[in-house]
N, CA, C and O atoms as a Tinker XYZ file with bonds, in Angstrom:
   476  protein
     1  N      4.318000    1.064000  -14.357000    73     2
     2  CA     3.007000    1.512000  -13.962000    64     1     3
     3  C      3.124000    2.465000  -12.778000    63     2     4     5
     4  O      4.032000    2.349000  -11.955000    81     3
     5  N      2.214000    3.383000  -12.712000    73     3     6
     6  CA     2.204000    4.339000  -11.614000    64     5     7
     7  C      1.264000    3.854000  -10.524000    63     6     8     9
     8  O      0.771000    2.727000  -10.573000    81     7
     9  N      1.020000    4.707000   -9.548000    73     7    10
    10  CA     0.124000    4.349000   -8.457000    64     9    11
    11  C     -1.335000    4.394000   -8.886000    63    10    12    13
    12  O     -1.643000    4.670000  -10.046000    81    11
    13  N     -2.236000    4.120000   -7.936000    73    11    14
    14  CA    -3.672000    4.096000   -8.232000    64    13    15
    15  C     -4.177000    5.441000   -8.746000    63    14    16    17
    16  O     -3.562000    6.484000   -8.525000    81    15
    17  N     -5.306000    5.384000   -9.433000    73    15    18
    18  CA    -5.974000    6.595000   -9.890000    64    17    19
    19  C     -6.386000    7.401000   -8.663000    63    18    20    21
    20  O     -6.517000    6.861000   -7.565000    81    19
    21  N     -6.584000    8.671000   -8.861000    73    19    22
    22  CA    -7.107000    9.499000   -7.791000    64    21    23
    23  C     -8.528000    9.044000   -7.484000    63    22    24    25
    24  O     -9.326000    8.832000   -8.398000    81    23
    25  N     -8.842000    8.896000   -6.215000    73    23    26
    26  CA   -10.174000    8.461000   -5.799000    64    25    27
    27  C    -11.075000    9.697000   -5.739000    63    26    28    29
    28  O    -10.773000   10.663000   -5.038000    81    27
    29  N    -12.174000    9.655000   -6.475000    73    27    30
    30  CA   -13.098000   10.784000   -6.498000    64    29    31
    31  C    -13.932000   10.828000   -5.220000    63    30    32    33
    32  O    -13.982000    9.863000   -4.458000    81    31
    33  N    -14.577000   11.956000   -5.008000    73    31    34
    34  CA   -15.465000   12.085000   -3.845000    64    33    35
    35  C    -16.589000   11.063000   -3.921000    63    34    36    37
    36  O    -16.973000   10.491000   -2.901000    81    35
    37  N    -17.125000   10.825000   -5.121000    73    35    38
    38  CA   -18.203000    9.842000   -5.280000    64    37    39
    39  C    -17.710000    8.441000   -4.948000    63    38    40    41
    40  O    -18.440000    7.660000   -4.338000    81    39
    41  N    -16.480000    8.112000   -5.340000    73    39    42
    42  CA   -15.920000    6.799000   -5.036000    64    41    43
    43  C    -15.663000    6.649000   -3.544000    63    42    44    45
    44  O    -15.916000    5.589000   -2.972000    81    43
    45  N    -15.160000    7.707000   -2.909000    73    43    46
    46  CA   -14.965000    7.663000   -1.453000    64    45    47
    47  C    -16.298000    7.434000   -0.745000    63    46    48    49
    48  O    -16.366000    6.675000    0.222000    81    47
    49  N    -17.356000    8.086000   -1.223000    73    47    50
    50  CA   -18.669000    7.947000   -0.602000    64    49    51
    51  C    -19.196000    6.524000   -0.753000    63    50    52    53
    52  O    -19.735000    5.967000    0.204000    81    51
    53  N    -19.051000    5.925000   -1.933000    73    51    54
    54  CA   -19.493000    4.536000   -2.125000    64    53    55
    55  C    -18.722000    3.619000   -1.182000    63    54    56    57
    56  O    -19.326000    2.772000   -0.524000    81    55
    57  N    -17.419000    3.768000   -1.105000    73    55    58
    58  CA   -16.621000    2.918000   -0.222000    64    57    59
    59  C    -16.996000    3.140000    1.244000    63    58    60    61
    60  O    -17.014000    2.192000    2.029000    81    59
    61  N    -17.292000    4.375000    1.614000    73    59    62
    62  CA   -17.724000    4.664000    2.982000    64    61    63
    63  C    -19.039000    3.956000    3.281000    63    62    64    65
    64  O    -19.204000    3.370000    4.351000    81    63
    65  N    -19.980000    4.010000    2.329000    73    63    66
    66  CA   -21.288000    3.367000    2.525000    64    65    67
    67  C    -21.147000    1.878000    2.791000    63    66    68    69
    68  O    -21.934000    1.306000    3.545000    81    67
    69  N    -20.149000    1.244000    2.181000    73    67    70
    70  CA   -19.974000   -0.205000    2.317000    64    69    71
    71  C    -18.824000   -0.561000    3.256000    63    70    72    73
    72  O    -18.404000   -1.716000    3.332000    81    71
    73  N    -18.323000    0.440000    3.967000    73    71    74
    74  CA   -17.295000    0.247000    5.007000    64    73    75
    75  C    -16.049000   -0.474000    4.500000    63    74    76    77
    76  O    -15.557000   -1.406000    5.136000    81    75
    77  N    -15.543000   -0.029000    3.342000    73    75    78
    78  CA   -14.311000   -0.585000    2.791000    64    77    79
    79  C    -13.352000    0.554000    2.461000    63    78    80    81
    80  O    -13.769000    1.684000    2.203000    81    79
    81  N    -12.074000    0.237000    2.475000    73    79    82
    82  CA   -11.066000    1.200000    2.059000    64    81    83
    83  C    -11.021000    1.232000    0.531000    63    82    84    85
    84  O    -11.010000    0.181000   -0.108000    81    83
    85  N    -10.995000    2.425000   -0.055000    73    83    86
    86  CA   -10.925000    2.519000   -1.523000    64    85    87
    87  C     -9.662000    1.873000   -2.070000    63    86    88    89
    88  O     -8.579000    2.013000   -1.501000    81    87
    89  N     -9.815000    1.165000   -3.179000    73    87    90
    90  CA    -8.692000    0.576000   -3.905000    64    89    91
    91  C     -8.872000    0.901000   -5.383000    63    90    92    93
    92  O     -9.288000    0.058000   -6.177000    81    91
    93  N     -8.552000    2.127000   -5.727000    73    91    94
    94  CA    -8.719000    2.577000   -7.108000    64    93    95
    95  C     -7.799000    1.804000   -8.048000    63    94    96    97
    96  O     -6.681000    1.449000   -7.673000    81    95
    97  N     -8.264000    1.546000   -9.257000    73    95    98
    98  CA    -7.402000    0.889000  -10.245000    64    97    99
    99  C     -6.201000    1.767000  -10.595000    63    98   100   101
   100  O     -6.253000    2.989000  -10.463000    81    99
   101  N     -5.145000    1.143000  -11.031000    73    99   102
   102  CA    -3.966000    1.859000  -11.500000    64   101   103
   103  C     -4.253000    2.373000  -12.909000    63   102   104   105
   104  O     -4.782000    1.626000  -13.732000    81   103
   105  N     -3.915000    3.634000  -13.209000    73   103   106
   106  CA    -4.115000    4.150000  -14.567000    64   105   107
   107  C     -3.440000    3.260000  -15.603000    63   106   108   109
   108  O     -2.352000    2.732000  -15.373000    81   107
   109  N     -4.095000    3.104000  -16.732000    73   107   110
   110  CA    -3.550000    2.307000  -17.821000    64   109   111
   111  C     -3.822000    0.827000  -17.705000    63   110   112   113
   112  O     -3.527000    0.078000  -18.636000    81   111
   113  N     -4.382000    0.375000  -16.577000    73   111   114
   114  CA    -4.722000   -1.046000  -16.460000    64   113   115
   115  C     -6.017000   -1.314000  -17.211000    63   114   116   117
   116  O     -6.720000   -0.395000  -17.631000    81   115
   117  N     -6.305000   -2.578000  -17.365000    73   115   118
   118  CA    -7.428000   -2.984000  -18.214000    64   117   119
   119  C     -8.621000   -3.484000  -17.418000    63   118   120   121
   120  O     -8.482000   -4.154000  -16.395000    81   119
   121  N     -9.802000   -3.136000  -17.925000    73   119   122
   122  CA   -11.054000   -3.750000  -17.493000    64   121   123
   123  C    -11.431000   -4.723000  -18.602000    63   122   124   125
   124  O    -11.026000   -4.539000  -19.750000    81   123
   125  N    -12.188000   -5.741000  -18.279000    73   123   126
   126  CA   -12.660000   -6.705000  -19.271000    64   125   127
   127  C    -14.131000   -6.396000  -19.545000    63   126   128   129
   128  O    -14.950000   -6.356000  -18.627000    81   127
   129  N    -14.451000   -6.180000  -20.819000    73   127   130
   130  CA   -15.797000   -5.749000  -21.208000    64   129   131
   131  C    -16.372000   -6.744000  -22.206000    63   130   132   133
   132  O    -15.705000   -7.130000  -23.166000    81   131
   133  N    -17.608000   -7.153000  -21.974000    73   131   134
   134  CA   -18.317000   -7.992000  -22.945000    64   133   135
   135  C    -19.028000   -7.045000  -23.913000    63   134   136   137
   136  O    -20.063000   -6.476000  -23.568000    81   135
   137  N    -18.486000   -6.873000  -25.114000    73   135   138
   138  CA   -19.019000   -5.874000  -26.042000    64   137   139
   139  C    -20.195000   -6.345000  -26.878000    63   138   140   141
   140  O    -20.678000   -5.594000  -27.726000    81   139
   141  N    -20.669000   -7.559000  -26.669000    73   139   142
   142  CA   -21.693000   -8.111000  -27.556000    64   141   143
   143  C    -23.071000   -7.505000  -27.337000    63   142   144   145
   144  O    -23.997000   -7.795000  -28.093000    81   143
   145  N    -23.220000   -6.678000  -26.327000    73   143   146
   146  CA   -24.512000   -6.053000  -26.040000    64   145   147
   147  C    -24.438000   -4.559000  -26.338000    63   146   148   149
   148  O    -23.355000   -3.985000  -26.445000    81   147
   149  N    -25.609000   -3.942000  -26.468000    73   147   150
   150  CA   -25.653000   -2.509000  -26.724000    64   149   151
   151  C    -25.132000   -1.710000  -25.545000    63   150   152   153
   152  O    -25.255000   -2.130000  -24.394000    81   151
   153  N    -24.556000   -0.566000  -25.834000    73   151   154
   154  CA   -23.943000    0.270000  -24.811000    64   153   155
   155  C    -24.923000    0.680000  -23.727000    63   154   156   157
   156  O    -24.530000    0.883000  -22.578000    81   155
   157  N    -26.185000    0.803000  -24.079000    73   155   158
   158  CA   -27.186000    1.269000  -23.121000    64   157   159
   159  C    -28.069000    0.157000  -22.567000    63   158   160   161
   160  O    -28.985000    0.429000  -21.792000    81   159
   161  N    -27.811000   -1.089000  -22.952000    73   159   162
   162  CA   -28.627000   -2.194000  -22.447000    64   161   163
   163  C    -28.448000   -2.325000  -20.941000    63   162   164   165
   164  O    -27.347000   -2.175000  -20.411000    81   163
   165  N    -29.538000   -2.603000  -20.278000    73   163   166
   166  CA   -29.522000   -2.723000  -18.819000    64   165   167
   167  C    -30.077000   -4.081000  -18.421000    63   166   168   169
   168  O    -30.839000   -4.687000  -19.175000    81   167
   169  N    -29.707000   -4.556000  -17.262000    73   167   170
   170  CA   -28.873000   -3.911000  -16.257000    64   169   171
   171  C    -27.397000   -3.972000  -16.634000    63   170   172   173
   172  O    -26.981000   -4.719000  -17.519000    81   171
   173  N    -26.630000   -3.156000  -15.925000    73   171   174
   174  CA   -25.179000   -3.168000  -16.034000    64   173   175
   175  C    -24.637000   -3.990000  -14.871000    63   174   176   177
   176  O    -24.954000   -3.720000  -13.713000    81   175
   177  N    -23.828000   -4.982000  -15.180000    73   175   178
   178  CA   -23.195000   -5.832000  -14.168000    64   177   179
   179  C    -21.705000   -5.538000  -14.143000    63   178   180   181
   180  O    -21.098000   -5.271000  -15.180000    81   179
   181  N    -21.124000   -5.589000  -12.960000    73   179   182
   182  CA   -19.674000   -5.468000  -12.837000    64   181   183
   183  C    -19.231000   -6.264000  -11.622000    63   182   184   185
   184  O    -19.930000   -6.325000  -10.610000    81   183
   185  N    -18.072000   -6.864000  -11.736000    73   183   186
   186  CA   -17.479000   -7.543000  -10.590000    64   185   187
   187  C    -15.978000   -7.337000  -10.653000    63   186   188   189
   188  O    -15.397000   -7.117000  -11.716000    81   187
   189  N    -15.365000   -7.418000   -9.468000    73   187   190
   190  CA   -13.918000   -7.196000   -9.419000    64   189   191
   191  C    -13.197000   -8.391000   -8.805000    63   190   192   193
   192  O    -13.275000   -8.656000   -7.606000    81   191
   193  N    -12.485000   -9.104000   -9.692000    73   191   194
   194  CA   -11.574000  -10.160000   -9.265000    64   193   195
   195  C    -10.294000   -9.493000   -8.759000    63   194   196   197
   196  O    -10.120000   -8.289000   -8.952000    81   195
   197  N     -9.404000  -10.235000   -8.124000    73   195   198
   198  CA    -8.098000   -9.662000   -7.773000    64   197   199
   199  C     -7.346000   -9.242000   -9.047000    63   198   200   201
   200  O     -7.429000   -9.928000  -10.066000    81   199
   201  N     -6.625000   -8.139000   -8.994000    73   199   202
   202  CA    -5.845000   -7.718000  -10.169000    64   201   203
   203  C     -4.828000   -8.789000  -10.556000    63   202   204   205
   204  O     -4.284000   -9.488000   -9.701000    81   203
   205  N     -4.585000   -8.901000  -11.851000    73   203   206
   206  CA    -3.589000   -9.852000  -12.361000    64   205   207
   207  C     -2.971000   -9.266000  -13.625000    63   206   208   209
   208  O     -3.685000   -8.759000  -14.490000    81   207
   209  N     -1.667000   -9.334000  -13.732000    73   207   210
   210  CA    -0.994000   -8.794000  -14.915000    64   209   211
   211  C     -1.346000   -7.330000  -15.102000    63   210   212   213
   212  O     -1.206000   -6.525000  -14.181000    81   211
   213  N     -1.802000   -6.991000  -16.293000    73   211   214
   214  CA    -2.191000   -5.614000  -16.603000    64   213   215
   215  C     -3.679000   -5.373000  -16.336000    63   214   216   217
   216  O     -4.190000   -4.288000  -16.615000    81   215
   217  N     -4.373000   -6.374000  -15.799000    73   215   218
   218  CA    -5.796000   -6.235000  -15.501000    64   217   219
   219  C     -6.000000   -5.761000  -14.078000    63   218   220   221
   220  O     -5.260000   -6.144000  -13.172000    81   219
   221  N     -7.007000   -4.925000  -13.886000    73   219   222
   222  CA    -7.301000   -4.427000  -12.536000    64   221   223
   223  C     -8.406000   -5.228000  -11.857000    63   222   224   225
   224  O     -8.822000   -4.896000  -10.747000    81   223
   225  N     -8.885000   -6.289000  -12.523000    73   223   226
   226  CA    -9.867000   -7.183000  -11.923000    64   225   227
   227  C    -11.304000   -6.912000  -12.308000    63   226   228   229
   228  O    -12.161000   -7.770000  -12.094000    81   227
   229  N    -11.602000   -5.746000  -12.871000    73   227   230
   230  CA   -12.992000   -5.415000  -13.208000    64   229   231
   231  C    -13.444000   -6.115000  -14.488000    63   230   232   233
   232  O    -12.740000   -6.103000  -15.498000    81   231
   233  N    -14.644000   -6.733000  -14.430000    73   231   234
   234  CA   -15.331000   -7.330000  -15.570000    64   233   235
   235  C    -16.693000   -6.670000  -15.673000    63   234   236   237
   236  O    -17.394000   -6.547000  -14.669000    81   235
   237  N    -17.082000   -6.243000  -16.867000    73   235   238
   238  CA   -18.347000   -5.550000  -17.088000    64   237   239
   239  C    -19.135000   -6.234000  -18.187000    63   238   240   241
   240  O    -18.570000   -6.668000  -19.191000    81   239
   241  N    -20.446000   -6.328000  -17.994000    73   239   242
   242  CA   -21.331000   -6.814000  -19.047000    64   241   243
   243  C    -22.714000   -6.230000  -18.850000    63   242   244   245
   244  O    -23.057000   -5.745000  -17.772000    81   243
   245  N    -23.491000   -6.285000  -19.898000    73   243   246
   246  CA   -24.853000   -5.740000  -19.873000    64   245   247
   247  C    -25.851000   -6.850000  -20.185000    63   246   248   249
   248  O    -25.527000   -7.830000  -20.855000    81   247
   249  N    -27.062000   -6.675000  -19.686000    73   247   250
   250  CA   -28.108000   -7.664000  -19.891000    64   249   251
   251  C    -28.317000   -8.490000  -18.640000    63   250   252   253
   252  O    -27.654000   -8.275000  -17.626000    81   251
   253  N    -29.239000   -9.434000  -18.713000    73   251   254
   254  CA   -29.619000  -10.197000  -17.530000    64   253   255
   255  C    -28.573000  -11.200000  -17.069000    63   254   256   257
   256  O    -28.473000  -11.474000  -15.873000    81   255
   257  N    -27.791000  -11.754000  -17.992000    73   255   258
   258  CA   -26.827000  -12.784000  -17.622000    64   257   259
   259  C    -25.512000  -12.556000  -18.336000    63   258   260   261
   260  O    -25.448000  -11.827000  -19.326000    81   259
   261  N    -24.457000  -13.190000  -17.825000    73   259   262
   262  CA   -23.178000  -13.143000  -18.532000    64   261   263
   263  C    -23.389000  -13.784000  -19.896000    63   262   264   265
   264  O    -23.907000  -14.898000  -19.977000    81   263
   265  N    -23.001000  -13.105000  -20.961000    73   263   266
   266  CA   -23.195000  -13.683000  -22.298000    64   265   267
   267  C    -22.498000  -15.031000  -22.421000    63   266   268   269
   268  O    -21.365000  -15.191000  -21.969000    81   267
   269  N    -23.172000  -15.999000  -23.032000    73   267   270
   270  CA   -22.626000  -17.346000  -23.182000    64   269   271
   271  C    -22.488000  -17.779000  -24.635000    63   270   272   273
   272  O    -21.946000  -18.852000  -24.900000    81   271
   273  N    -22.968000  -16.965000  -25.596000    73   271   274
   274  CA   -22.916000  -17.373000  -26.990000    64   273   275
   275  C    -21.488000  -17.266000  -27.533000    63   274   276   277
   276  O    -20.592000  -16.765000  -26.854000    81   275
   277  N    -21.291000  -17.741000  -28.761000    73   275   278
   278  CA   -19.950000  -17.780000  -29.352000    64   277   279
   279  C    -19.334000  -16.396000  -29.510000    63   278   280   281
   280  O    -18.111000  -16.257000  -29.484000    81   279
   281  N    -20.161000  -15.376000  -29.670000    73   279   282
   282  CA   -19.648000  -14.020000  -29.824000    64   281   283
   283  C    -19.433000  -13.330000  -28.487000    63   282   284   285
   284  O    -19.010000  -12.175000  -28.437000    81   283
   285  N    -19.724000  -14.041000  -27.405000    73   283   286
   286  CA   -19.622000  -13.452000  -26.069000    64   285   287
   287  C    -18.232000  -13.706000  -25.507000    63   286   288   289
   288  O    -17.915000  -14.805000  -25.051000    81   287
   289  N    -17.436000  -12.696000  -25.550000    73   287   290
   290  CA   -16.109000  -12.794000  -24.986000    64   289   291
   291  C    -15.819000  -11.446000  -24.345000    63   290   292   293
   292  O    -16.411000  -10.431000  -24.712000    81   291
   293  N    -14.935000  -11.445000  -23.419000    73   291   294
   294  CA   -14.542000  -10.203000  -22.773000    64   293   295
   295  C    -13.302000   -9.678000  -23.472000    63   294   296   297
   296  O    -12.343000  -10.418000  -23.697000    81   295
   297  N    -13.326000   -8.408000  -23.812000    73   295   298
   298  CA   -12.169000   -7.783000  -24.438000    64   297   299
   299  C    -11.594000   -6.745000  -23.486000    63   298   300   301
   300  O    -12.335000   -6.123000  -22.725000    81   299
   301  N    -10.290000   -6.555000  -23.522000    73   299   302
   302  CA    -9.683000   -5.573000  -22.629000    64   301   303
   303  C     -9.914000   -4.152000  -23.121000    63   302   304   305
   304  O     -9.927000   -3.880000  -24.322000    81   303
   305  N    -10.093000   -3.272000  -22.178000    73   303   306
   306  CA   -10.214000   -1.851000  -22.461000    64   305   307
   307  C     -9.567000   -1.097000  -21.304000    63   306   308   309
   308  O     -9.712000   -1.489000  -20.146000    81   307
   309  N     -8.869000   -0.038000  -21.610000    73   307   310
   310  CA    -8.233000    0.730000  -20.544000    64   309   311
   311  C     -9.278000    1.279000  -19.582000    63   310   312   313
   312  O    -10.366000    1.681000  -19.995000    81   311
   313  N     -8.942000    1.292000  -18.310000    73   311   314
   314  CA    -9.861000    1.761000  -17.274000    64   313   315
   315  C    -10.328000    3.189000  -17.553000    63   314   316   317
   316  O    -11.431000    3.568000  -17.160000    81   315
   317  N     -9.507000    3.970000  -18.221000    73   315   318
   318  CA    -9.896000    5.343000  -18.536000    64   317   319
   319  C    -11.108000    5.409000  -19.470000    63   318   320   321
   320  O    -11.765000    6.446000  -19.551000    81   319
   321  N    -11.411000    4.312000  -20.177000    73   319   322
   322  CA   -12.549000    4.289000  -21.099000    64   321   323
   323  C    -13.872000    3.942000  -20.418000    63   322   324   325
   324  O    -14.923000    3.985000  -21.058000    81   323
   325  N    -13.833000    3.600000  -19.135000    73   323   326
   326  CA   -15.077000    3.294000  -18.420000    64   325   327
   327  C    -16.016000    4.493000  -18.460000    63   326   328   329
   328  O    -17.234000    4.315000  -18.488000    81   327
   329  N    -15.482000    5.696000  -18.462000    73   327   330
   330  CA   -16.320000    6.903000  -18.528000    64   329   331
   331  C    -17.186000    6.901000  -19.781000    63   330   332   333
   332  O    -18.295000    7.434000  -19.761000    81   331
   333  N    -16.699000    6.309000  -20.875000    73   331   334
   334  CA   -17.476000    6.215000  -22.114000    64   333   335
   335  C    -18.305000    4.945000  -22.171000    63   334   336   337
   336  O    -19.441000    4.965000  -22.645000    81   335
   337  N    -17.746000    3.836000  -21.690000    73   335   338
   338  CA   -18.406000    2.530000  -21.788000    64   337   339
   339  C    -19.532000    2.346000  -20.779000    63   338   340   341
   340  O    -20.575000    1.776000  -21.098000    81   339
   341  N    -19.317000    2.829000  -19.567000    73   339   342
   342  CA   -20.285000    2.608000  -18.481000    64   341   343
   343  C    -20.125000    3.715000  -17.436000    63   342   344   345
   344  O    -19.648000    3.455000  -16.332000    81   343
   345  N    -20.518000    4.941000  -17.774000    73   343   346
   346  CA   -20.306000    6.063000  -16.851000    64   345   347
   347  C    -20.965000    5.868000  -15.490000    63   346   348   349
   348  O    -20.479000    6.402000  -14.493000    81   347
   349  N    -22.057000    5.118000  -15.429000    73   347   350
   350  CA   -22.718000    4.879000  -14.144000    64   349   351
   351  C    -21.857000    4.070000  -13.189000    63   350   352   353
   352  O    -22.092000    4.081000  -11.980000    81   351
   353  N    -20.863000    3.369000  -13.717000    73   351   354
   354  CA   -20.002000    2.543000  -12.879000    64   353   355
   355  C    -18.884000    3.348000  -12.211000    63   354   356   357
   356  O    -18.291000    2.873000  -11.243000    81   355
   357  N    -18.589000    4.531000  -12.692000    73   355   358
   358  CA   -17.458000    5.309000  -12.177000    64   357   359
   359  C    -17.437000    5.439000  -10.654000    63   358   360   361
   360  O    -16.365000    5.285000  -10.069000    81   359
   361  N    -18.556000    5.713000   -9.978000    73   359   362
   362  CA   -18.489000    5.840000   -8.520000    64   361   363
   363  C    -18.099000    4.549000   -7.797000    63   362   364   365
   364  O    -17.721000    4.593000   -6.627000    81   363
   365  N    -18.184000    3.415000   -8.465000    73   363   366
   366  CA   -17.933000    2.113000   -7.832000    64   365   367
   367  C    -16.526000    1.573000   -8.107000    63   366   368   369
   368  O    -16.135000    0.560000   -7.526000    81   367
   369  N    -15.771000    2.222000   -8.971000    73   367   370
   370  CA   -14.483000    1.682000   -9.418000    64   369   371
   371  C    -13.455000    1.510000   -8.311000    63   370   372   373
   372  O    -12.519000    0.727000   -8.477000    81   371
   373  N    -13.586000    2.200000   -7.203000    73   371   374
   374  CA   -12.612000    2.059000   -6.121000    64   373   375
   375  C    -12.988000    0.951000   -5.139000    63   374   376   377
   376  O    -12.273000    0.729000   -4.162000    81   375
   377  N    -14.103000    0.251000   -5.383000    73   375   378
   378  CA   -14.413000   -0.900000   -4.529000    64   377   379
   379  C    -13.311000   -1.936000   -4.701000    63   378   380   381
   380  O    -12.836000   -2.149000   -5.817000    81   379
   381  N    -12.901000   -2.575000   -3.628000    73   379   382
   382  CA   -11.805000   -3.551000   -3.730000    64   381   383
   383  C    -12.262000   -4.854000   -4.378000    63   382   384   385
   384  O    -13.459000   -5.069000   -4.573000    81   383
   385  N    -11.309000   -5.723000   -4.710000    73   383   386
   386  CA   -11.663000   -7.036000   -5.248000    64   385   387
   387  C    -12.637000   -7.764000   -4.316000    63   386   388   389
   388  O    -12.578000   -7.651000   -3.092000    81   387
   389  N    -13.540000   -8.521000   -4.966000    73   387   390
   390  CA   -14.548000   -9.270000   -4.226000    64   389   391
   391  C    -15.916000   -8.613000   -4.260000    63   390   392   393
   392  O    -16.891000   -9.196000   -3.785000    81   391
   393  N    -16.007000   -7.425000   -4.806000    73   391   394
   394  CA   -17.283000   -6.699000   -4.835000    64   393   395
   395  C    -17.945000   -6.820000   -6.187000    63   394   396   397
   396  O    -17.288000   -6.889000   -7.225000    81   395
   397  N    -19.283000   -6.843000   -6.147000    73   395   398
   398  CA   -20.119000   -6.924000   -7.346000    64   397   399
   399  C    -21.078000   -5.751000   -7.344000    63   398   400   401
   400  O    -21.462000   -5.247000   -6.289000    81   399
   401  N    -21.460000   -5.323000   -8.539000    73   399   402
   402  CA   -22.362000   -4.190000   -8.711000    64   401   403
   403  C    -23.385000   -4.549000   -9.777000    63   402   404   405
   404  O    -23.045000   -5.125000  -10.810000    81   403
   405  N    -24.636000   -4.206000   -9.519000    73   403   406
   406  CA   -25.716000   -4.368000  -10.481000    64   405   407
   407  C    -26.477000   -3.051000  -10.507000    63   406   408   409
   408  O    -27.000000   -2.612000   -9.483000    81   407
   409  N    -26.541000   -2.417000  -11.681000    73   407   410
   410  CA   -27.184000   -1.114000  -11.805000    64   409   411
   411  C    -28.243000   -1.132000  -12.902000    63   410   412   413
   412  O    -28.046000   -1.720000  -13.965000    81   411
   413  N    -29.356000   -0.483000  -12.627000    73   411   414
   414  CA   -30.442000   -0.268000  -13.579000    64   413   415
   415  C    -31.115000    1.037000  -13.161000    63   414   416   417
   416  O    -30.811000    1.565000  -12.092000    81   415
   417  N    -32.020000    1.566000  -13.978000    73   415   418
   418  CA   -32.675000    2.814000  -13.574000    64   417   419
   419  C    -33.332000    2.683000  -12.201000    63   418   420   421
   420  O    -34.105000    1.758000  -11.953000    81   419
   421  N    -33.017000    3.604000  -11.336000    73   419   422
   422  CA   -33.565000    3.629000   -9.973000    64   421   423
   423  C    -33.296000    2.345000   -9.192000    63   422   424   425
   424  O    -34.065000    1.983000   -8.301000    81   423
   425  N    -32.200000    1.655000   -9.529000    73   423   426
   426  CA   -31.877000    0.412000   -8.846000    64   425   427
   427  C    -30.363000    0.295000   -8.691000    63   426   428   429
   428  O    -29.607000    0.539000   -9.632000    81   427
   429  N    -29.937000   -0.081000   -7.491000    73   427   430
   430  CA   -28.530000   -0.324000   -7.199000    64   429   431
   431  C    -28.449000   -1.519000   -6.265000    63   430   432   433
   432  O    -29.131000   -1.569000   -5.242000    81   431
   433  N    -27.614000   -2.476000   -6.624000    73   431   434
   434  CA   -27.322000   -3.597000   -5.741000    64   433   435
   435  C    -25.806000   -3.750000   -5.726000    63   434   436   437
   436  O    -25.179000   -3.928000   -6.770000    81   435
   437  N    -25.234000   -3.681000   -4.548000    73   435   438
   438  CA   -23.785000   -3.781000   -4.369000    64   437   439
   439  C    -23.545000   -4.762000   -3.235000    63   438   440   441
   440  O    -24.101000   -4.605000   -2.148000    81   439
   441  N    -22.713000   -5.783000   -3.483000    73   439   442
   442  CA   -22.482000   -6.771000   -2.438000    64   441   443
   443  C    -21.104000   -7.385000   -2.582000    63   442   444   445
   444  O    -20.491000   -7.376000   -3.650000    81   443
   445  N    -20.639000   -7.925000   -1.449000    73   443   446
   446  CA   -19.364000   -8.627000   -1.417000    64   445   447
   447  C    -19.601000  -10.100000   -1.713000    63   446   448   449
   448  O    -20.529000  -10.703000   -1.173000    81   447
   449  N    -18.764000  -10.684000   -2.571000    73   447   450
   450  CA   -18.875000  -12.088000   -2.969000    64   449   451
   451  C    -17.484000  -12.718000   -2.881000    63   450   452   453
   452  O    -16.692000  -12.613000   -3.817000    81   451
   453  N    -17.191000  -13.367000   -1.764000    73   451   454
   454  CA   -15.865000  -13.953000   -1.544000    64   453   455
   455  C    -15.493000  -14.969000   -2.615000    63   454   456   457
   456  O    -14.308000  -15.196000   -2.860000    81   455
   457  N    -16.489000  -15.588000   -3.260000    73   455   458
   458  CA   -16.199000  -16.601000   -4.288000    64   457   459
   459  C    -15.407000  -16.040000   -5.453000    63   458   460   461
   460  O    -14.639000  -16.771000   -6.079000    81   459
   461  N    -15.573000  -14.755000   -5.762000    73   459   462
   462  CA   -14.868000  -14.206000   -6.925000    64   461   463
   463  C    -13.420000  -13.831000   -6.604000    63   462   464   465
   464  O    -12.686000  -13.361000   -7.473000    81   463
   465  N    -13.023000  -14.042000   -5.362000    73   463   466
   466  CA   -11.626000  -13.824000   -5.015000    64   465   467
   467  C    -10.759000  -15.022000   -5.384000    63   466   468   469
   468  O     -9.540000  -14.893000   -5.506000    81   467
   469  N    -11.382000  -16.189000   -5.564000    73   467   470
   470  CA   -10.663000  -17.421000   -5.897000    64   469   471
   471  C    -10.737000  -17.686000   -7.395000    63   470   472   473
   472  O    -11.568000  -18.467000   -7.857000    81   471
   473  N     -9.866000  -17.031000   -8.143000    73   471   474
   474  CA    -9.850000  -17.239000   -9.591000    64   473   475
   475  C     -8.491000  -17.719000  -10.037000    63   474   476
   476  O     -8.278000  -17.952000  -11.227000    81   475
């Protein structure tokens, strides 16, 4: 594996707003995506656990809650596909582990959650 992805100006700005150092995912690592919802369903949720194995810690899902039905599972997808799966999340990808994001039209909620560091 190579080093982290290049941090975009938008990602630097998000990290600056929340007073954290950018920690961009490594190219080729995986995000976990719950595909059981429509691509455009809102809100978009994302959280970042500590990286493990080939995963960079990011989990993404759409809708009001984490899917709990039998078809609700997270599947791996390369981080490079986030541009297609959830383009609105791109500015937040350099947030370090422990951060959560909730996005909807004209709405942004970003916060640190220490509980997601203990996995």
